[in-house]
N, C-alpha and C positions, 0 to 999 in steps of 0.2 A: 323834423316833424314834431309839433308840440302835442302834449297830452293834456287831459282835463281830469279834475278830481273824480268825476263820475265814472271814469274807466276803472277805478280801483275800489275794492270792497274791504271792510274791516278784516284783518288777518292776512291780506296779501303782502307778499314780500316784494319790496321795490328797491331800486338803487337811485340815489339822488345825492348831489353834492359830494360825490366821491366815496360814499359808504352805503351800507345796506340798512334798510328801515322796515319796520312792521307798521302797516296802516292801522291806525286806531279807529278812525271814523272820518266821515266827511262832514264838514262844518259849514253851515250857511252864514255868510257874513251879512252885515247890515244892508249892503247894496244888492243883496241877492246872489252874489258870486259864491261859488263853491270852493272850499279850501280843504286841504288834506292835513290831518293831524298824524304825525309820524313819530314813532319811538325808535331810537337806535336799536339794532338787532341785539346787541349785548348790553344796552343801557337801561336806565330806569325811567320812571314817569317824570322825574325832575328834568330829564333831557328831552322831553317831548317838544317838538316844534310844529308850527303851523305854516304851511306854504301854499302858494297858488301855482299849480303846475304850468299854467299858461305863461308865467313870467320866468320860468327856468329855461331860458333860451340856450345858454351855453352848455348846460348839463341837464337835458330833459329827464323827467322822471320816467323810469322804465321798469318793467318786471325784472325780478332777480331770482336767482336760485341759491340754495344753501349749500355751501361747500361741504363735501364729505370729510371725515377725519383723515389726517395725514399719517400713514403707518410709520413714517420715519420719526414721528414725534410721540411715540408710545411712552406712556408713563407706567406707574405701578398701580396696583389694585386700590390702595388707599386713596390715591389721587382720582381714581374713577368714581368712587363713592362720594368724594368731596364735590365733584362736578355735579353729580345727580342732586345732592342736597342743596347746592347753591342754586341750581336751576329751579328746583321746587320752591325754595324759600323766597325766590325773587318773583314768582308768579303773582301778579296783582289782579289780572282778569282771569282768575282760575276757572276751570271748566266744571266745577261742582254745581250743585243746584242753587247756590247763593252767589251773588255777584260781589258781595262786600267783604268776604272773609279774608281776601288777600290784602285788604287795605286797613285792617284793624290790628291793634296791639294788645289784644286780649283773646284768650281761648275760652269761648263761652261754654257753659255746661249744657248738657242736652235739654234740661228742663227750661233753660232760658230761650230755647228756640221756639217754644210754644207760641208766645205772642207774635213772633216773626212770622210763623206759618199762618196764624190767624189773620195778620195784616195783609199778607200776600193774597189771601182769598177774598178780600173785600175790594170792590171797585173804588170806593173812597174809604180810607182807613179811619175808622172811628172805634177806638179801643179804650176801655177802662181797665188798667192794670192795677189790681188791688193786692199784690203780693205782700207778704209780711216784711217787717223791717229786716234789712240785711240780706235778703234773697237776691237782690240785684235788679231792682226796677230801672235804675239808671242805665245799666248795661242793656236790658231788654229794649228800652225805648230807643237808645242810641243805635242799636243794631237795626231797628226798623228804619230809622232816619237814614243811616248810612246805606242800607240796601236800596231804598227808594232813590237816593241820589245816584248811586252807582248804576242803577237801571235807567237813569235819565228821566224818571217820572216826576221828580221834584228838583228844583234848583235852589230853593231858599227855605229856611226853617227858623222859627223863633221858639226859644224855650222860656216859658214864664215860670218864675219861681220866687220864693221869699228871698229877701236881700241877703241873708246869711248863707244861702246856697248858690249864689251867683258864681263865686270863684270856683267852687267845687265843680259845677256844671261846665264852666269854661275849661277848667283843667282836664276833666274827663273827656270832653269832646276832642280836645287837642291831642292829649297824650295817648289815649286809648283808641280813638277812632280817626285820628289824622284829619280832623275837621277844624280849620282855623277859626275859632269862635271869638267874638268880641263881646264885651259886657256893655249893656245899655242901662245905665243907672243915672240917678240925679247928678252924680259927680262927673260922669263921663259923657253925657249927652251932648253938651256944648262942644267939647273937644272933637267928638266923632263927626259932628255936623260941619265944623270948620275944616276938617281934613278931607271932606268929600270933594271930588273934582266937580267943576261947574256943570250943572245939569244932570248929574248922576244921583240916583236915589240911594237911600241908606242900604236897603237890602240888595240892590244891584251891585254895590261896592263891597258890602259885607254880607254874603249870603247866609251865614250862620251867626245868629245873635242870641245871647242870653239876656233876657229882659227882667229887671227887678220889678216885682209887683208893686213895690212902693213907688217906683218911678211913674207908673201909669195910673196912679190914684187920682190925680187931678183931671178935671174934665178936658183941659187943653191937651195934655199928653195922651189921654185915652182916645180922644177923637183923632189925633194925629196918627197914633199907632193903628187904629182901625182902618185908616185911609191907606196905609202902606203895608198892612199885615201880609205875610207871605202865605204860600199855599199849604204849609204844614206848620202846625202849632203843637208844642208839647207843654203840658201844664203839670208841674211838680207840686206835691202837697195840695192836690186839687180840692181836698176837703175844706181847705181854708177859703175857698172861693164859692162854696155852695151853701154854707150854713147861714143862720140869721145874724143880724148885726149890720150896722150902716156900712162899714168898710167892706165886709164880706158880700153884702148885697150888691154893691157897685161892681165888685169883681165878677159876681155871677152874671150880672147884666152884660159885662164885657164879653164873657165867654159865650153867652147866648147869641150876641151879635156876631161873634167870630164863627160860631157853629151854623149860623143862618145861611152861610155860603155852602151849599150842598156839595161842592167839589173840594172843599178844604179838608185836608187830613187833620185829625184831632186825636192826640194821645193824652189821656188823663191818668196821672199816677198818684196813688195814695195807699198808705198802709192801713188806713182805717176808713174804707168806703162806706161801711154800714155798721157803726159802733153804737147802734141804738138811736141815732138821730135820723128818724124816718124822712123828715123834710130834706135834709142834706143829701141823703142817699138817692132819693128819687129826683132831686135837682140834678145830680151828677148823671143819672141815667137819661134824663131828658136831653142832655147835651149830645149824647150819642144818637138819639132819635127821639123827637118830642113824644111819639106814641108810647115810649117805654114808661113814661110817667103814669100811664093807666094801670101799670102792674101793681101800684099801691093798693088798688081796690079789687084786684083779681087774684084769687088764691089757688086756682087749679094748677097743679104741677104739670099737667099735660097741655097747658095753654100754648098755642102756636106762637104767641108774642113772647113767651118766656123762652121758647126754643130759638127764636130769632135773636133774643138778647144773648144767648150762649155764644153766638158768633162774635160778640163785641166785648165780652166781659170775662176776664181771667183772674183768679184769686187762689193763691196757694199759701198754706202755712208751712213752717219748717218741717213738721212731721209729714206733710204731704210730699215733700221732696224725697223722702226716704225711698219710695218705690222707684223714683227715677234713678237714684244712685245705685239701687240694686239691679235695675234693668240694664243700665249702661256700664255697670262695673266701674263706676266713677269713684276713685279713691280720694277725691278732693271734696268731700262733703263738709257739712258744718261740724264744728267741734262740739264736744260735750261742754255744756255750761255748768260748771261746778260752783254752787253757791255755798257761802259760809257766813258766819257772824262772829265778830270780835267785839268784846265788851270791855268797859272800864268803869271805874267808880269815881264819882265826884269827891275825891278825898283831899285831905290836906288844905293848903291855902286856897287852892282853886275851888274846892267844895264850899269853903266859907264864903268866898267871893260870890259864888252862885246864889247862896242863901241870902247874902246881903242885897243882891240885885232884886231877888224876888220880894224881899221885905220892902225895898224902895218902891217897887211897882205897886205893892199892896197899899202903901201909905198914900201914894198919889191917887190910886183908884178910890180909896175911902174918902179922901178930900173932895174929889169931884162928885162922888155919889151924894155926899152931904150937901153939896152946892146945888144939886138938881140940874146941872148943865148936861143935857142930852148929847149935844155936839161934843162937849169936852169928854164925855164918857167914851164915845167912839174913838176920839183921839188917843185916850189912854189905852184902849184896846190895841190900837195900831202900835203905839210906842212900846207897850209891854211885849207884844210878839216880836217886834223888830229887835228890841234890846236882848230879850232872852234867847232869841235865835242866834244873835251875834255872840253872846256869851257862850252858848253851847258850841259855837264854831271854833273860836280861838281867842286868846287874850288880845291878839292884834285886832281882830274884828270888833271885839267888845270896846276897846279903847277908841277905835275909829267912830263907832256908833255913839258912844257917850260924848264924844267931842264934837259931834255934828248936830246943830240945833234943828229941831223940827219946827220950821217956820209955818205961819199961816194956818189954814184950817183943813187943807187937803180935800176940800169939797165936803167936809163933814158937818158943816153947819146948815142952817135953813137956806142960805143963799149960795151954798157951795155947788160946785160942779160935780154931779154924780159920776161923770166919765172920769174925772181926775181921781175920785175916790176908788172907782173900780180898777183903774190902772194901777194905783198904789197897792191895793190888796192883791191884784193879780201877780205883781212882782213879788210881793211878800210870800204868797202861797205857791210860787213856782208855776203860775198859770202858763197857758200855751201862748206866751208872747212871741212875736215874730222876730224881735231883735234880741237875741240871747245875750249879746255883749252887755246890754244895759242891766241885765238881771244880776250881774255879779258885783254891783256896787253896794257897799254897805248902806243900809237905810239910816236916815236920821232918827235918833232916839232921845236926844236931849230936849226936855220940855222946859218951857218958860214958866217956872214955878219958883217964886222967891223962897217959899218955905222949905223947898228941897235943895236949894242951891249948895249949901254946905255939904250935905250928904252926897250930892252928885259929884262934887269935887273930890271927895274921899274915894268914891268908887273909881273915878278916872285915874287917880293916883295909884290905886291898887292894880287896876288893869295894866297900866303902863309898867308897873314894877314886875308883874307876873309875865309880861310878854317876853317870850323867848326863854323862860325859866325851865330848868331841868325838871321841875316838879309838876309839869303839865301832864296829868294822867292820860289824857286822850292822845297826846303826842307820843308818850311812852308806849302806848298800845300799838300805835301805828309803826313806830320804829321796829318793835319786835316782829310785827307781821311782815313788814317789808324785808327784814333780814331773812325770814323764812322763805318768802317768795323768791328772792334773789338766789338764795342757796339752792332752791329747787329748779332754777333756770328760767323763771318767769320774768317778763318785763312788764311792770305794772304802770297803769295810769291812775293817779290819785285825784279824784274829783272833789273839789271844795266848792262851797257856796259863794264865798266872797273873795275879792281880790286880795285883801289884807291877809286872809287865812292862807291862800295859795302861796303868796310870797313868803309868809312866815314858815309854812311847812317846808317849802323848798329849801330855804336857808338852813333850817334845822337838819333836814335830811342830808344836805351836803356835808355837814359836820360829822354825822354818824356814818356816812358811806362815802368817804373821800375818793375812793377809786372808781366809783360808779359815776356815770354821766347823769346829773340831775338838773332839770330845768323846769321853769314855770311858764305857762301860757294863760294869759287872762285877757279880759276885755280892754285893758289898758293899751293893748297892741292892736294895730290895724290888721285886717285879715291877711294881708301879704306877709306881715311880720310873724303872725301866728304860724302860717304855713312854713315859713323859713325855719322857725325854731323847731317845729316838728320834724322837718326834713333833716335838720342837723343832728337829730337824735340817731339817725341811721349810721352816723360815724362812730357810735359807741362800740367799745370792745364787748363782744358777747360774753366774754369770760367774766368781766367785772360788772356788767349789767348796765341797764338804763332805767331811769325812773322819771316819768313826766307828771308834774303836778299841774292841774288845770281847773279852771272854772267851767261852768256850763256853756261858755262861749264855744267850747269844742264838742259839746254833746250833739251838735249837728253841724254839718258843713265841711268837716275834715275827717277823712277816713284814717283810722289808726291801726287797722288789722295787720298791716305789713310789718309793723315795728313792735307791737305790744300784744301781750297775751294774758293780761290780768287787769281787772278793774277794782278799785277800792273806793267805796263811797265814804269818804272821810266825814262828810256832812250828809245826813239823810235828806233826800228831797221830800218835799211835802206833796208831791204829785207823782204817782207811780209811772206816769208817762215819761217823766224826766229820768227816772231810773232806767227804764227800757232804752231811752235814747243814749244814755251814757254807755250802757253795756253793749248796745248795738253798734257803737263806733269800733269796737274791738271784735266782737263776735258777729261776723258778717262774711259775705262772699269774699273769698280771697284770703281768709285766715288759714295759714298752713299748719298751725298747731292743732293737735288732736283734742286738746282740752284747754278751755279758758276758765280762769278762776275769777269769781265775782264775790266780793266781800262787803258786808255792811258793818260799819263801825258805829257803835252807839253807847250811850251811858246807861248803865244798869239802873241807876237811881235818878235819871233825868226824866221828869214827868213829860216834858215836851216830846223827847225821843220816844218814850213809851207809848204815848197816845197816837202819834203819827204811825208808829210801827204796828200797833195793834189794830187800829180802826181803818187806816188808809192803805199802808203798804201791804199788809198781810191779805187784805181783801183783794187788792189788785193782783197779787201773786196767785191767789186761789183761782181767780177768774182766768188768768192767763194759763194756768195748768189745765183747767177744764176745757177752755175753748181753743187753746193753741195760740191765741193772740190776745193782746191787752185791750180791754175796753176802757176808754178814758173815763175818769171820774166825772160825774155831772157837776156843772158849775153852780155853786151856791155860796158865793164868797162871804156874805154877811153871816150865814149860819156856821160855816166852817170857822170863820174868824172868832165867833162867840164861843164855840166849843173848844177851840185851841186855847183861848184865854183862860177858860175855866180849868183846863188841864194844866196850863203853864203855871198857874198860881198855886197849885197843890203843893203842900209841904212834902219834902222827900223824907223817907225813913232813914234814920241814922243807924238803925239796928238791922233792918232787913234790906239787903242790897238787891233783891230781885225786883223786876218790873211788876211781879204779881202783888207787890206791896201796895200798889196804887189801885184805888177804886175809881174807875172812870165812868161810874154809873151816870152821873148828871151830864157830862160832856157827850157820852155815847147816846143818851136820849135826845140831845139836841140834834145829833146827826142821823137819827133814825129815819126821818123822811128822805134824806139824801141816800142812805143805804138802800131804801126801798126803790128809789129811782134808779140807782146803780144796778140793782138786781133786775129791774124791768129792762134796762138797756142790755144787760147780758142775755136775757131771754129773747129779745128782739134780734140781737146779733146772732145768737145760736140758730134761731129760726131762719134768718136771712141767709146764713151760710149754707144751711141745708137746701133751701129753695133755689138759691142762685149759684150753687156750686158749678164750676166749669169743668166738665168731664168729657168735652167733645174730642180732645186730642190726647191720646194715650202714649206712653213711652214707646210702644211697638211701632207707632206711626212716625215718631221723631227719630228714633235710633238709626234707621238707615241713612237719613240725611246727615246726621251728626258724624257717622262713620265715614261717609263719602267725603265730607270736608276734611276730616283727619287724613285720609288717604291722599287726597288731591293736593293739599297744601303743606302737609307735615305737621307733626305734633310738637309739644314743648320738648319732648325727649330728643326729637330730631334737631331742634334748634341748639340744644346743649351739645350734642355730638358734633354738630357742624362747627360751633365756636371752638371747641377744644381742638378738633382736627385742623381747622383752618389756621388758628394761631400757631400751632406747633409747626405746621409746614411753612409758615411765613417767618420762622425763626424767632417767634415771640410767644413761647408756650405760657399758658395761664399758670399763675402761681397762687396756691391756696393761701388765704390770709384772713384770719378771724371769721371763719365761717363763710367767707366770700372768696373772690378771686381778684388778682391784680394782673393787669396787662401793661407791659413795658413798651410803650409805642416807639421808643428810639431804635428798637431792633427791627421794626417793620420797614418795608421798602419805602423810599421817599415819596413816590406818587400816592401811595396809600396813606402815609402820614398827612399829606396835604389835604386829602379828601376828608380825613377824620377832623382835621382842623377846620375845614369849611363847614362841617356839621356842628362845630362847637364842642366836640367831644374831647379834643386834645388841643390846648393852646399851641399855636405854631412856635416851633423852636423849644418847646418844653419837654423835659424828660420825666415829668411827674407821672407816676403810675396811675392808670385808670382803674378805679375800684369798681368791680362788677358783682352783682348778685345774679349769677347765671340762671337761677331758677325763676327770676322775674323778667328776664329778657325775652321779648317776643320776636316773632319773625319779621315784624316791620320796624323793630328798633333800628335807629340809624347805624349802629355798629354792625348788626347782622346784615343790613342792606348794603353797606359800603363794602364789607368783606366779600359778599356774594357777587356784587357787581364787578369788583376788581378781578376776582378769580374767573368769572365768566368771560370778561373782556379779554384778559390776557390769554385765556385758553382758545377762544374763537379766533383771535387774531394770530395765533401761533407763536406768541411771545414767550409762553411758559407752559410747562407740564405740571405745575403745582396742582392744577385741577385738570386731569388728563382726559382727552377725547378718545384715547385708545390705550389698550394694555393687553398683555397676555400673562396669565397667572396660572400657577400650579396649585391645585386645591383638592382636598378630600371631599368637598361638597358636591362633586359631580363624578359620575362613573364613565362618562364619555365626553368627547370634545363638545363644549357648549358655548355658543356665542350669545352674549347678552347685548342687546341693542337698545340704546337710550334714544327715545324719540321725543320730539316736541311737536305736538299737534295743535293746529290753529283752526278754530271754527268761527263761522259767521252765524251769529245768533240773532234772529229777528222775531218780533211778536207785536201784537196789537193790544192796546188796553184803552178802553173808553174812546174808541175811534182814532187813537193816535198810534203812529208806527214808531217802533224803536229798533235800532240796529246796534249790535255790540260785538266786540271781539271776546272770544273765550279761548284760553290756552291751557294745555295740560302737559305734564311730563310723564311719559309712559315707558315702562320697561318691557321689552319683548325678549324671550329666550328661545333659542333655536338649538335643540339637542340633536347632536349628530350631524354628519355632513352627507351621509347617504340615507335617503328616506328620512329627512329631518322631522322632528316633532316640535311643533310651535307651542310655546307656553306664554300666557299673558296673566295679568292680575298680580296678586300678592306673591304667588309662587315664583314668578319671574323676578319681581322686585327683591325678594329675599336673596336671590343668587348674587345680587350686587353687594350684599353684606356678608358674603362668604369669607371665611378666614383663609388667607393664602398660606400655602406651605412653602412657596418660593416663587421668585420671578425668573423669567427666562432671560438669557443674554439678549442684548439689543437686537442683533441680527435675527435671532430666532423669533423674537417678539414681532419684529417688523414683518417677517415672513408669514406668521400666523394671522396677523391683522389683515395683511394683503389678501390672503385666501378668504377670510371672512367677508371682506368688502366685495370681492368678486362674486362670491355666492349670493350676497345680498342684492347686488345689482340686478340679478335675474329674478328677484322676488318683488320687484316694484309693484306689480298688480296686487300681490297679497298685502303689501303695506298700505296701498290705497283702500283695499277691502277693510283692513283694520281701522283705518281712519273713518270710513263710512259707518262701520259698526259702532265706533265710539261716538260718532255724531248722533246715531240713533239712540244710544243709551243716554246721551246728554239731553236729547229731546224728551225722552221719557222722564228723566229727573225733573226737568223744569215743569212739564205738564203735571207730574204727580204733586210737586210742591205747590203749584198754583191751583190745581184742581179747577181750572178755568171753565166757566160755563157762560152761555149767553145771558142767563138770568142774572148773573153777578157781574156782568160787564166785561167778561174775559174775552180773549181772542186766541187764535191759533198761533202756535210757536213754529218756527222753521229753523233748522240747524243744517248748515252745509259745511263740509270740511274744506280747508284750503289745501290743494294738492300742488306739487308732491309734498309729502311729509318731510320734516327736517330730521335727518339722521345726525344727532348730536354726538353720540359716542358709540364705539364698537369695542367690546371687551371679550376676549377669548379666555375661557376657563378650561384648563387641561387637567385630566384626572391625575391624582398623585399616584405614581406607580409603586411607591414604597408600601 
């Protein structure tokens, strides 16, 4: 007799093709036929198969039952705890309130669940996540995407982001959320299209795609993307798509057209949603709902429209997270950011060289001024700033600038291209350019001036002679500071403005710190090479230290918090946003150090450093301290340029080494209008933060969900305990090595070594140790998964008692005979959303304790689970252990109705969890949930605890 797929529900246990399987779901094929997705009883999602029961003629699919533990194969108590941990860590469709947590390789913090809860309460997800830099917007958005996918509510997603963030997003989605993402850029588009099977669409073949905003700039690409866009869109750095400007306006129109589909989910991410730019802010709000744009002219805090916006908008500063850390007792908060300043003097040959460059620039400026050439005057402005900035950076950068001719007019004449001028000034002033790699090239500073040719050659010769010299006072100050940082155990990133400077500094630091690992990452390298160099720094000996020298190509796009604990601004940025981006690479979610050091290095008697520090950086820092986030400096490049030139040409004092010796009166007056606009932007941002603050979800509401997920799936501490115990019992104990651990795979069983080789963790036949940072390994890491799978399979198949299904132990943790039963519960979860039905499997691992054999007392929850972690005083002889386990199994057989009752109780609790998280109402498009247990329950393990009579 043949069976059909519709006879089985998710969670049912079946036998097919000679083994037991768990039904995952029924799947409709293209021709309308119904198929079964089956996972092996002890296997993983990688082993899932799809079959048509009607075609299984020789071995029909039939219901199966789970075999009870064999008393003759009793193990010890450590093996019992190991099986519990393996089962819990292998749960992928966990029975907690969220479907995705078993499939991710990150342990979210409680506050990061707020956007997820908000998303699940919306019929169509439209969210603006405006959290501060480093809080974890990528984690928050990816959690929502993964949850919607695991619930079956979306199948495809596109992440739109600036080009320099494409690789970061692709890596985060793959490594942390197990979503195989591909990058769609100008360079990869043709290759991806060629690889598509005939007649298959891009998003059908690649359901998760990270799209470069540069790629969809052109009308042809934009229209094509709109025609194939998926049902879920994530937009990172959304503020770059909402402000004025031709390129940004086109992006905003693209998002408007995407948002026009009322069923499309849209997540907007930005650390600066309303930094004083009213137009940009309300443009963003209109993408969530066009009516939200009306709030620009409505000021009542009790406005119903504002209350509706609270369902779609979340924004937290770092100090807002403190209450969450307190409520959740989360010890993994943000570190203290300790700021310091290190100064040096332009002394000796280098000071004389700086003075000569200033004099050279003054001579050229006076000649142009006498000629009355307005275009030439603006050219001199640019050359003066470019040259003096390179000189202040390093001898290497100065030589490069002096040797590079400034050709043409840079759009500075009457017929020039204003856009070209604007781009040149933006690069020079550290503007918010989207391609950070281009910002680290040294600007051209050599002018075509016959009268200054001889002087120019002398300056070039001096710069080349000074390059790498021991007398560089700036480098000497850095070396002393790095020595202090390394001595105190810090791992610093040194940010430089130019490629030549970064390479020069790295070379010099290698000479002074030969035992430390020192490397440089600049825009000369393609993104993949940059990431490889950073990853390689993880091999450094923690005792001798690591130092990374980088340009601003790393200030966005690659996270550095796992390897580095200090930031040194070797070159001051001329834009406070760039400083925050640099420090935010290290001081961000995931940083395990309790303190991060951030140091500014500047010349005491350098007028350029002094003006930037006093008028720009200190203002930005004051705003950040007051508001809690940085408000970007208003753009006014010609005015800033003029003020900087005035300051740059000031003569430095040879007697007074303090910055107070400079009188920046005239340059400051030039920037007075900009300072006023900056203050206005601060006032608007402060007002908007008060009016639009998201307070709808409090810690008390999130905390239960966070704790339930910890209990259901295991915490990071459980992962570490499992790894240590599993490796020890498999004859390959972890070995401490330079703050990490080494695993010697040659000592593992051969089948396990082959599995690790298949995962790419251990080359087949290689005995090279595997270096592990156990604090970073998550439950879905391939090593954890493979170890858990192997232990579960060998245990369920009766091949080994390394992870034991039964044991009898003497312990002081009990005062009478207690049986701990390890159960695996399977539930069928069904619900409706927007008139669509969804069915899923939910599994959980539950411990039940039965105290006494006469009039037994039943215990569940944490109290029962803790008994599995009891410290044994001794193990019984094999015969006695077999006898005790047999008695426990016989007693349990009579308690089947109570086990079924427990399963129904857990199903009811699971139903409450899901309905509480979703808070579904008809008004919001929700639907009723249904949870049904799959009976009988699986008795995975039976462990008898006997009181210690001593």
